Kinemage of the C-alpha trace (Angstrom):
@kinemage 1
@onewidth
@group {chain A} dominant
@subgroup {mainchain}
@vectorlist {calphas} color= white
{ca met a 1} P 19.073 26.815 -43.164
{ca ser a 2} L 20.189 30.446 -42.777
{ca lys a 3} L 17.522 32.972 -42.248
{ca ile a 4} L 20.116 35.680 -42.655
{ca asn a 5} L 21.173 37.121 -45.990
{ca ile a 6} L 23.937 39.537 -46.778
{ca asn a 7} L 22.939 41.960 -49.519
{ca ala a 8} L 25.986 43.658 -51.030
{ca glu a 9} L 24.010 45.578 -53.687
{ca tyr a 10} L 24.999 48.876 -52.131
{ca leu a 11} L 28.662 48.037 -52.043
{ca arg a 12} L 29.195 47.871 -55.821
{ca asn a 13} L 31.124 51.160 -56.031
{ca phe a 14} L 33.343 50.210 -53.061
{ca val a 15} L 34.026 46.478 -53.066
{ca thr a 16} L 34.002 44.104 -56.004
{ca asp a 17} L 33.292 40.381 -56.083
{ca ala a 18} L 36.779 39.864 -57.457
{ca glu a 19} L 38.214 41.481 -54.341
{ca val a 20} L 36.088 39.228 -52.079
{ca glu a 21} L 37.246 36.205 -54.067
{ca gln a 22} L 40.882 37.335 -53.609
{ca met a 23} L 40.310 37.300 -49.858
{ca ser a 24} L 38.940 33.748 -49.921
{ca lys a 25} L 42.169 32.027 -48.915
{ca glu a 26} L 42.739 34.485 -46.075
{ca ile a 27} L 39.247 34.247 -44.722
{ca leu a 28} L 39.115 30.467 -44.958
{ca ser a 29} L 42.489 30.311 -43.143
{ca ser a 30} L 40.944 32.397 -40.360
{ca lys a 31} L 37.968 30.080 -40.199
{ca gln a 32} L 40.252 27.056 -39.973
{ca val a 33} L 42.274 28.710 -37.172
{ca leu a 34} L 38.985 29.436 -35.339
{ca thr a 35} L 37.293 26.035 -35.719
{ca ser a 36} L 40.486 24.013 -35.081
{ca gly a 37} L 41.340 25.947 -32.027
{ca thr a 38} L 44.844 26.652 -33.151
{ca gly a 39} L 44.880 30.431 -32.808
{ca lys a 40} L 45.458 32.916 -29.914
{ca gly a 41} L 42.716 32.835 -27.313
{ca asn a 42} L 41.910 29.227 -28.053
{ca asp a 43} L 41.066 28.570 -24.444
{ca phe a 44} L 37.953 30.751 -24.889
{ca leu a 45} L 36.297 28.876 -27.730
{ca gly a 46} L 33.568 27.112 -25.759
{ca trp a 47} L 30.868 29.205 -27.432
{ca leu a 48} L 31.687 27.722 -30.838
{ca lys a 49} L 29.742 24.493 -30.300
{ca leu a 50} L 27.575 25.700 -27.338
{ca pro a 51} L 24.327 25.591 -29.380
{ca thr a 52} L 24.717 21.802 -30.110
{ca glu a 53} L 26.524 20.786 -26.909
{ca leu a 54} L 24.701 22.709 -24.151
{ca asp a 55} L 23.560 20.231 -21.584
{ca ala a 56} L 19.766 19.748 -21.835
{ca ser a 57} L 19.653 19.558 -18.042
{ca ile a 58} L 20.627 23.197 -17.827
{ca val a 59} L 17.709 24.300 -20.010
{ca ala a 60} L 15.387 22.093 -17.894
{ca ser a 61} L 16.686 23.591 -14.654
{ca ile a 62} L 16.177 27.107 -15.945
{ca lys a 63} L 12.545 26.314 -16.826
{ca glu a 64} L 12.099 24.915 -13.314
{ca asp a 65} L 13.370 28.152 -11.802
{ca val a 66} L 10.996 30.150 -13.962
{ca ala a 67} L 8.182 27.977 -12.858
{ca arg a 68} L 9.160 28.379 -9.226
{ca leu a 69} L 9.749 32.122 -9.179
{ca ala a 70} L 7.736 33.758 -11.977
{ca pro a 71} L 4.283 33.361 -10.427
{ca lys a 72} L 5.177 35.179 -7.351
{ca ile a 73} L 7.341 38.148 -8.601
{ca lys a 74} L 6.655 41.154 -10.606
{ca tyr a 75} L 10.326 42.116 -11.251
{ca phe a 76} L 13.374 40.024 -11.944
{ca val a 77} L 16.586 42.023 -11.173
{ca val a 78} L 19.567 41.002 -13.372
{ca ile a 79} L 22.819 42.159 -11.859
{ca gly a 80} L 25.714 42.223 -14.298
{ca ile a 81} L 27.815 44.398 -16.561
{ca gly a 82} L 29.041 44.015 -20.098
{ca gly a 83} L 28.590 40.501 -21.410
{ca ser a 84} L 26.919 39.543 -18.176
{ca tyr a 85} L 23.816 41.393 -19.103
{ca leu a 86} L 23.985 42.871 -22.680
{ca gly a 87} L 23.075 39.725 -24.545
{ca ala a 88} L 20.033 38.981 -22.352
{ca arg a 89} L 18.906 42.577 -22.619
{ca ala a 90} L 19.383 42.603 -26.349
{ca val a 91} L 17.098 39.618 -26.828
{ca ile a 92} L 14.493 40.663 -24.224
{ca glu a 93} L 14.111 44.237 -25.633
{ca ala a 94} L 14.043 42.999 -29.137
{ca leu a 95} L 11.050 40.695 -28.332
{ca gln a 96} L 9.059 42.678 -25.680
{ca ser a 97} L 6.643 45.524 -26.170
{ca glu a 98} L 8.204 48.988 -26.056
{ca phe a 99} L 5.619 49.671 -23.309
{ca ala a 100} L 6.069 46.392 -21.354
{ca ser a 101} L 6.825 48.101 -18.099
{ca cys a 102} L 3.388 49.838 -18.247
{ca met a 103} L 1.369 46.815 -19.237
{ca pro a 104} L -0.034 43.783 -17.308
{ca ser a 105} L 1.880 40.669 -17.947
{ca asn a 106} L 1.945 36.944 -17.026
{ca his a 107} L 5.785 37.118 -16.802
{ca pro a 108} L 8.125 39.154 -14.613
{ca phe a 109} L 9.530 42.366 -16.039
{ca val a 110} L 13.313 42.299 -16.146
{ca val a 111} L 15.197 45.272 -14.637
{ca tyr a 112} L 18.933 45.800 -14.569
{ca ala a 113} L 21.571 46.659 -12.000
{ca gly a 114} L 25.383 46.374 -11.739
{ca his a 115} L 25.916 48.207 -15.043
{ca thr a 116} L 26.217 51.669 -13.454
{ca leu a 117} L 27.465 53.387 -10.382
{ca ser a 118} L 24.815 56.082 -10.378
{ca glu a 119} L 23.479 56.735 -6.871
{ca asp a 120} L 20.199 58.099 -8.250
{ca tyr a 121} L 19.692 54.933 -10.265
{ca tyr a 122} L 19.919 52.710 -7.165
{ca lys a 123} L 17.759 54.937 -5.076
{ca gln a 124} L 15.045 54.680 -7.766
{ca leu a 125} L 15.507 50.931 -8.119
{ca leu a 126} L 15.082 50.397 -4.387
{ca gln a 127} L 11.924 52.545 -4.354
{ca leu a 128} L 10.554 50.296 -7.071
{ca leu a 129} L 11.467 47.150 -5.175
{ca asp a 130} L 10.023 48.537 -1.899
{ca asn a 131} L 6.495 48.045 -3.226
{ca asn a 132} L 6.897 45.008 -5.428
{ca asp a 133} L 7.740 41.385 -5.205
{ca tyr a 134} L 11.000 40.456 -6.861
{ca ala a 135} L 13.897 37.956 -7.279
{ca val a 136} L 17.487 38.393 -8.362
{ca ala a 137} L 19.992 36.936 -10.714
{ca val a 138} L 23.599 38.009 -9.992
{ca ile a 139} L 25.909 37.282 -12.832
{ca ser a 140} L 29.728 37.517 -12.422
{ca lys a 141} L 32.660 35.054 -12.723
{ca ser a 142} L 34.578 36.617 -9.911
{ca gly a 143} L 32.093 38.419 -7.832
{ca thr a 144} L 34.581 41.232 -7.282
{ca thr a 145} L 34.002 43.421 -10.339
{ca thr a 146} L 33.127 46.810 -8.813
{ca glu a 147} L 29.886 47.686 -10.455
{ca pro a 148} L 27.986 44.360 -9.999
{ca ala a 149} L 29.644 43.760 -6.562
{ca val a 150} L 28.269 47.128 -5.320
{ca ala a 151} L 24.904 46.482 -6.808
{ca phe a 152} L 24.667 42.980 -5.339
{ca arg a 153} L 25.519 44.180 -1.891
{ca ile a 154} L 22.831 46.937 -1.999
{ca val a 155} L 20.125 44.662 -3.524
{ca lys a 156} L 20.991 41.718 -1.303
{ca ala a 157} L 20.587 43.779 1.803
{ca his a 158} L 17.297 45.178 0.596
{ca leu a 159} L 16.017 41.665 -0.263
{ca glu a 160} L 17.059 40.178 3.103
{ca asn a 161} L 15.474 43.135 4.919
{ca lys a 162} L 12.236 42.648 3.003
{ca tyr a 163} L 11.825 38.941 3.015
{ca gly a 164} L 14.193 37.649 5.708
{ca lys a 165} L 17.465 35.872 5.102
{ca ala a 166} L 15.973 32.387 4.518
{ca glu a 167} L 13.430 33.521 2.026
{ca ala a 168} L 15.852 35.848 0.284
{ca ser a 169} L 18.244 32.990 -0.339
{ca lys a 170} L 15.480 31.265 -2.309
{ca arg a 171} L 15.020 34.400 -4.433
{ca ile a 172} L 18.701 34.753 -5.463
{ca ile a 173} L 20.226 32.831 -8.351
{ca ala a 174} L 23.979 33.117 -8.905
{ca val a 175} L 25.591 32.565 -12.268
{ca thr a 176} L 29.264 32.310 -11.651
{ca asp a 177} L 32.423 30.259 -11.713
{ca ala a 178} L 32.188 26.498 -11.020
{ca arg a 179} L 34.867 26.374 -8.340
{ca lys a 180} L 36.260 29.744 -7.235
{ca gly a 181} L 35.690 33.368 -6.683
{ca ala a 182} L 33.861 35.576 -4.163
{ca leu a 183} L 30.377 35.062 -5.704
{ca his a 184} L 30.871 31.305 -5.759
{ca glu a 185} L 31.929 31.349 -2.066
{ca ile a 186} L 29.041 33.501 -1.069
{ca ser a 187} L 26.595 31.295 -2.971
{ca val a 188} L 27.783 28.210 -1.245
{ca gln a 189} L 27.626 29.846 2.162
{ca glu a 190} L 24.174 31.259 1.504
{ca asn a 191} L 22.769 28.141 -0.271
{ca tyr a 192} L 21.882 30.058 -3.472
{ca lys a 193} L 20.873 28.246 -6.578
{ca met a 194} L 23.892 28.318 -8.890
{ca tyr a 195} L 24.547 28.164 -12.612
{ca val a 196} L 28.064 27.851 -14.098
{ca ile a 197} L 29.714 30.277 -16.515
{ca pro a 198} L 31.874 27.889 -18.512
{ca asp a 199} L 35.634 28.649 -18.080
{ca asn a 200} L 36.088 28.587 -21.892
{ca val a 201} L 33.375 31.077 -22.678
{ca gly a 202} L 34.120 34.825 -22.415
{ca gly a 203} L 31.511 37.213 -21.162
{ca arg a 204} L 30.677 38.816 -24.517
{ca phe a 205} L 30.160 35.369 -25.992
{ca ser a 206} L 28.010 34.025 -23.118
{ca val a 207} L 24.419 34.869 -24.141
{ca leu a 208} L 23.685 31.261 -24.971
{ca thr a 209} L 24.790 30.049 -21.551
{ca pro a 210} L 22.708 30.588 -18.373
{ca val a 211} L 24.058 34.147 -18.352
{ca gly a 212} L 21.628 34.991 -21.059
{ca leu a 213} L 19.186 32.080 -21.051
{ca leu a 214} L 18.009 32.486 -17.416
{ca pro a 215} L 16.870 36.191 -17.778
{ca ile a 216} L 15.418 35.568 -21.303
{ca ala a 217} L 13.339 32.595 -19.992
{ca met a 218} L 12.251 34.546 -16.880
{ca ala a 219} L 10.993 37.263 -19.206
{ca gly a 220} L 8.760 34.684 -20.856
{ca tyr a 221} L 10.565 33.982 -24.058
{ca asp a 222} L 11.250 30.661 -25.763
{ca ile a 223} L 14.933 29.683 -25.153
{ca asp a 224} L 14.396 26.409 -27.044
{ca lys a 225} L 13.662 28.351 -30.209
{ca leu a 226} L 16.614 30.729 -29.568
{ca leu a 227} L 18.928 27.733 -29.299
{ca glu a 228} L 17.415 26.050 -32.309
{ca gly a 229} L 18.179 29.141 -34.390
{ca ala a 230} L 21.726 29.214 -33.091
{ca arg a 231} L 22.142 25.535 -33.809
{ca asp a 232} L 21.068 25.996 -37.444
{ca met a 233} L 23.423 28.967 -37.823
{ca gln a 234} L 26.243 26.919 -36.294
{ca lys a 235} L 25.704 24.275 -38.931
{ca his a 236} L 25.591 26.900 -41.717
{ca cys a 237} L 28.786 28.490 -40.573
{ca tyr a 238} L 30.713 25.195 -40.351
{ca glu a 239} L 29.455 23.588 -43.568
{ca ser a 240} L 30.212 26.014 -46.282
{ca asp a 241} L 33.520 27.402 -47.432
{ca asp a 242} L 32.083 29.586 -50.165
{ca leu a 243} L 32.346 33.165 -49.120
{ca phe a 244} L 29.260 34.194 -51.027
{ca ser a 245} L 27.009 31.581 -49.462
{ca asn a 246} L 28.436 31.447 -45.926
{ca gln a 247} L 26.971 34.599 -44.592
{ca ala a 248} L 29.273 34.895 -41.644
{ca leu a 249} L 32.443 34.590 -43.845
{ca tyr a 250} L 30.973 37.021 -46.371
{ca tyr a 251} L 30.337 39.666 -43.641
{ca ala a 252} L 33.834 39.149 -42.175
{ca ala a 253} L 35.389 39.498 -45.670
{ca leu a 254} L 33.423 42.590 -46.550
{ca arg a 255} L 34.149 44.507 -43.319
{ca asn a 256} L 37.891 43.677 -43.482
{ca leu a 257} L 38.055 44.811 -47.126
{ca leu a 258} L 36.370 48.113 -46.197
{ca tyr a 259} L 38.732 48.523 -43.265
{ca arg a 260} L 41.737 48.136 -45.567
{ca lys a 261} L 40.261 50.794 -47.816
{ca gly a 262} L 40.280 53.285 -44.951
{ca arg a 263} L 36.773 52.739 -43.519
{ca lys a 264} L 37.661 52.771 -39.861
{ca val a 265} L 34.125 53.111 -38.404
{ca glu a 266} L 31.276 50.660 -38.782
{ca met a 267} L 27.803 51.895 -37.909
{ca leu a 268} L 25.224 49.185 -37.156
{ca val a 269} L 21.908 50.724 -38.225
{ca asn a 270} L 18.403 49.479 -37.447
{ca phe a 271} L 15.029 50.853 -38.508
{ca leu a 272} L 13.190 49.303 -35.604
{ca pro a 273} L 13.781 50.781 -32.176
{ca asn a 274} L 13.480 47.392 -30.428
{ca leu a 275} L 16.794 46.379 -31.952
{ca arg a 276} L 18.807 49.093 -30.198
{ca tyr a 277} L 20.179 46.741 -27.643
{ca ile a 278} L 21.169 44.272 -30.281
{ca ser a 279} L 23.465 47.191 -31.334
{ca glu a 280} L 24.705 47.628 -27.771
{ca trp a 281} L 25.652 43.944 -27.483
{ca trp a 282} L 27.189 43.961 -30.933
{ca lys a 283} L 29.263 46.995 -30.014
{ca gln a 284} L 30.848 45.223 -27.062
{ca leu a 285} L 31.326 41.988 -29.039
{ca tyr a 286} L 33.266 43.685 -31.811
{ca gly a 287} L 34.821 46.514 -29.895
{ca glu a 288} L 36.295 44.335 -27.224
{ca ser a 289} L 37.236 41.622 -29.696
{ca glu a 290} L 38.987 43.694 -32.330
{ca gly a 291} L 40.044 46.900 -30.703
{ca lys a 292} L 43.656 46.111 -29.674
{ca asp a 293} L 47.206 46.412 -30.881
{ca his a 294} L 46.189 49.868 -32.186
{ca lys a 295} L 43.907 48.086 -34.771
{ca gly a 296} L 40.276 47.562 -35.241
{ca ile a 297} L 37.113 48.977 -36.690
{ca leu a 298} L 35.330 51.339 -34.296
{ca pro a 299} L 31.764 50.001 -33.751
{ca his a 300} L 29.054 52.665 -33.610
{ca ser a 301} L 25.304 52.438 -33.852
{ca leu a 302} L 22.354 54.517 -35.015
{ca ser a 303} L 18.608 54.054 -34.836
{ca phe a 304} L 16.868 55.296 -37.963
{ca thr a 305} L 14.723 57.051 -38.865
{ca thr a 306} L 15.029 58.800 -35.384
{ca asp a 307} L 18.779 59.488 -35.779
{ca leu a 308} L 18.425 60.691 -39.304
{ca his a 309} L 17.163 63.804 -37.767
{ca ser a 310} L 20.325 64.209 -35.619
{ca met a 311} L 23.194 62.294 -37.331
{ca gly a 312} L 21.906 62.076 -40.946
{ca gln a 313} L 23.738 65.205 -41.954
{ca tyr a 314} L 27.095 63.920 -40.844
{ca val a 315} L 26.616 60.504 -42.406
{ca gln a 316} L 25.566 62.067 -45.610
{ca asp a 317} L 28.197 64.900 -45.885
{ca gly a 318} L 30.792 64.351 -43.163
{ca glu a 319} L 34.228 62.819 -43.348
{ca arg a 320} L 34.170 59.573 -45.379
{ca leu a 321} L 35.606 57.352 -42.598
{ca met a 322} L 32.668 54.991 -42.119
{ca phe a 323} L 30.540 52.295 -43.548
{ca glu a 324} L 27.007 51.221 -42.565
{ca thr a 325} L 25.692 47.772 -41.755
{ca val a 326} L 21.908 47.921 -41.835
{ca ile a 327} L 19.792 45.235 -40.190
{ca ser a 328} L 16.790 45.100 -42.444
{ca val a 329} L 13.729 43.257 -41.195
{ca ala a 330} L 11.192 42.052 -43.824
{ca glu a 331} L 8.002 41.676 -41.743
{ca pro a 332} L 6.782 43.324 -38.527
{ca asn a 333} L 4.920 41.398 -35.814
{ca ala a 334} L 1.854 43.787 -36.096
{ca his a 335} L 0.266 46.118 -38.537
{ca val a 336} L -1.061 49.659 -38.015
{ca ser a 337} L -2.918 51.600 -40.731
{ca ile a 338} L -2.992 55.337 -41.340
{ca pro a 339} L -6.455 56.874 -40.850
{ca ala a 340} L -7.948 59.149 -43.524
{ca asp a 341} L -8.220 62.926 -42.846
{ca asp a 342} L -10.345 64.904 -45.291
{ca ala a 343} L -8.697 68.207 -44.340
{ca asn a 344} L -5.204 66.759 -45.093
{ca leu a 345} L -3.471 69.684 -43.545
{ca asp a 346} L -0.390 67.528 -42.798
{ca gly a 347} L -0.269 66.585 -46.473
{ca ile a 348} L 0.116 62.815 -45.829
{ca asn a 349} L -3.106 61.429 -47.451
{ca tyr a 350} L -0.880 60.244 -50.246
{ca leu a 351} L 0.266 57.513 -47.851
{ca leu a 352} L -3.254 56.055 -47.351
{ca gly a 353} L -3.436 52.449 -48.228
{ca lys a 354} L 0.274 51.957 -47.400
{ca ser a 355} L 1.236 50.150 -44.213
{ca leu a 356} L 3.758 51.696 -41.847
{ca thr a 357} L 6.130 48.873 -42.695
{ca glu a 358} L 5.919 49.846 -46.398
{ca ile a 359} L 6.688 53.381 -45.508
{ca asn a 360} L 9.521 52.425 -43.226
{ca his a 361} L 11.004 50.137 -45.872
{ca asn a 362} L 10.962 53.006 -48.399
{ca ala a 363} L 12.636 55.187 -45.880
{ca glu a 364} L 15.253 52.583 -45.421
{ca lys a 365} L 15.796 52.108 -49.156
{ca gly a 366} L 15.861 55.866 -49.768
{ca thr a 367} L 18.369 56.341 -46.974
{ca val a 368} L 20.699 53.528 -48.122
{ca ile a 369} L 20.674 54.889 -51.664
{ca ala a 370} L 21.400 58.407 -50.492
{ca his a 371} L 24.229 57.318 -48.284
{ca arg a 372} L 25.727 55.090 -50.940
{ca asp a 373} L 25.561 58.043 -53.408
{ca gly a 374} L 27.196 60.250 -50.778
{ca gly a 375} L 30.154 57.912 -50.505
{ca val a 376} L 29.143 55.583 -47.665
{ca pro a 377} L 29.394 51.827 -48.403
{ca val a 378} L 26.357 49.881 -47.090
{ca ile a 379} L 26.142 46.282 -46.090
{ca lys a 380} L 22.602 45.054 -45.539
{ca ile a 381} L 21.936 42.100 -43.193
{ca glu a 382} L 18.385 40.978 -44.158
{ca ile a 383} L 16.295 38.961 -41.758
{ca pro a 384} L 12.711 37.862 -42.150
{ca cys a 385} L 11.352 38.900 -38.760
{ca val a 386} L 12.269 39.403 -35.174
{ca asp a 387} L 11.583 36.300 -33.089
{ca glu a 388} L 13.519 33.892 -30.886
{ca tyr a 389} L 14.614 31.685 -33.727
{ca val a 390} L 15.962 34.513 -35.862
{ca leu a 391} L 17.649 36.173 -32.961
{ca gly a 392} L 19.407 32.920 -32.101
{ca gln a 393} L 20.653 32.820 -35.660
{ca leu a 394} L 21.735 36.456 -35.559
{ca ile a 395} L 23.624 35.985 -32.295
{ca tyr a 396} L 25.633 33.036 -33.523
{ca phe a 397} L 26.206 34.764 -36.938
{ca phe a 398} L 27.709 37.839 -35.374
{ca glu a 399} L 29.885 35.678 -32.902
{ca phe a 400} L 31.243 33.432 -35.664
{ca ala a 401} L 32.000 36.352 -38.010
{ca cys a 402} L 33.634 38.239 -35.161
{ca gly a 403} L 36.062 35.328 -34.533
{ca val a 404} L 36.942 35.036 -38.203
{ca ser a 405} L 37.210 38.762 -38.656
{ca gly a 406} L 39.433 39.123 -35.600
{ca tyr a 407} L 41.901 36.564 -36.773
{ca thr a 408} L 41.869 38.082 -40.263
{ca leu a 409} L 42.653 41.481 -38.671
{ca gly a 410} L 45.585 39.818 -36.931
{ca val a 411} L 44.565 40.142 -33.301
{ca asn a 412} L 43.448 37.795 -30.510
{ca pro a 413} L 39.659 38.155 -30.634
{ca phe a 414} L 39.136 36.615 -27.227
{ca asp a 415} L 41.150 38.702 -24.761
{ca gln a 416} L 40.666 42.185 -23.546
{ca pro a 417} L 43.830 43.485 -21.898
{ca gly a 418} L 42.995 47.158 -22.382
{ca val a 419} L 40.065 47.151 -19.894
{ca glu a 420} L 42.384 46.851 -16.858
{ca ala a 421} L 44.002 50.276 -17.030
{ca tyr a 422} L 40.912 52.305 -15.909
{ca lys a 423} L 40.246 49.733 -13.147
{ca lys a 424} L 43.726 50.235 -11.707
{ca asn a 425} L 43.397 54.000 -11.679
{ca met a 426} L 39.927 53.757 -10.103
{ca phe a 427} L 41.223 51.427 -7.351
{ca ile a 428} L 44.158 53.813 -6.571
{ca leu a 429} L 41.705 56.729 -6.315
{ca leu a 430} L 39.325 54.803 -4.069
{ca gly a 431} L 42.083 53.427 -1.843
{ca lys a 432} L 41.466 49.782 -2.454
{ca pro a 433} L 43.733 47.579 -0.354
{ca gly a 434} L 46.751 46.441 -2.321
{ca tyr a 435} L 46.898 49.679 -4.335
{ca glu a 436} L 48.458 51.933 -1.555
{ca gly a 437} L 51.391 53.959 -2.721
{ca met a 438} L 50.704 53.464 -6.464
{ca ser a 439} L 50.626 56.604 -8.585
{ca leu a 440} L 48.326 57.465 -11.518
């Protein structure tokens, strides 16, 4: 059963049901190409059946590592960049308290490295690790990507200096290639616990592999429920060929129709700040999958109501080049009431008796109506709550829709040739062996 519902009420002036129906043949053809593995990039489709085919022994082993390490560490350092950390961070930050780093916990707090080259960042990280027990997950297929390789060398040296080489090797878990690569070689030499990144799963689709499952479990969240949600969404996506009932196909159809009508920017909007890293993961997923051959919707994100006070003016009155996709959450995980104030100098006593969620929902509805009336199409993705099961559904929903949408756009959704240009220039500037004599 899908816990996700696409509400197209605020698209009526922009996209008609008849137009969606006219796209049915095209969208279903893209679905067939995706599920049959006959399209470009078909050697990277391992994620498609991952929820139902993931080896149970992998989940069991992850739980064993959590039981082994979690009781003796305060911090778990996740080293990775792009898909090697964004999926895990999206789930963890959606589920944890906004103030988790300041509160006592029975589980390690996950911190991140390998996603930046900031010297200040690493100095501050090392200062934190000086005074606290920790362990490390290093996530990279090759082990030679500059940012995580630099981070791992720095953190590994610190870990060995703090605990000694033998103990450090017990506190490092590598998630890497099964057979080759620098990180695989180091892990074999140093006897690190290893998990495999499947050859047929690209980084941005890897959150339901040990890449994401290990950090999420270490943070104390239920990966069984996450996978259950993904399994149910997998079933939903495969079973129905009706565009109005298959939510992933409906989303893919709507965004492609809007793109063809000149809406080149999609803004993923949340009204809950804990979903901001869901947006960051989504931006990589769609940006790296669709942005090629001089095509593709530019993925952008906003956190309302906060960003209404900075970007609301442009969305309301700026150039009409965008559409919004709003993740709308029905129920919070907690309730806070507004206290009475007899003086009422702030003028908000009219809100007494209303929950903050009711106020937030009305802010959401008012915003969506205003933006629609201002010429911005709005897709609403409605979910009941934010928990592991729903997040598992949301992850698979976005992944499946991305594959269908990419094929409908006419690109290979599973390669990323454009990310190599900046790397080449950086290596030339830094004097990396093999790049001597090359010009920018």
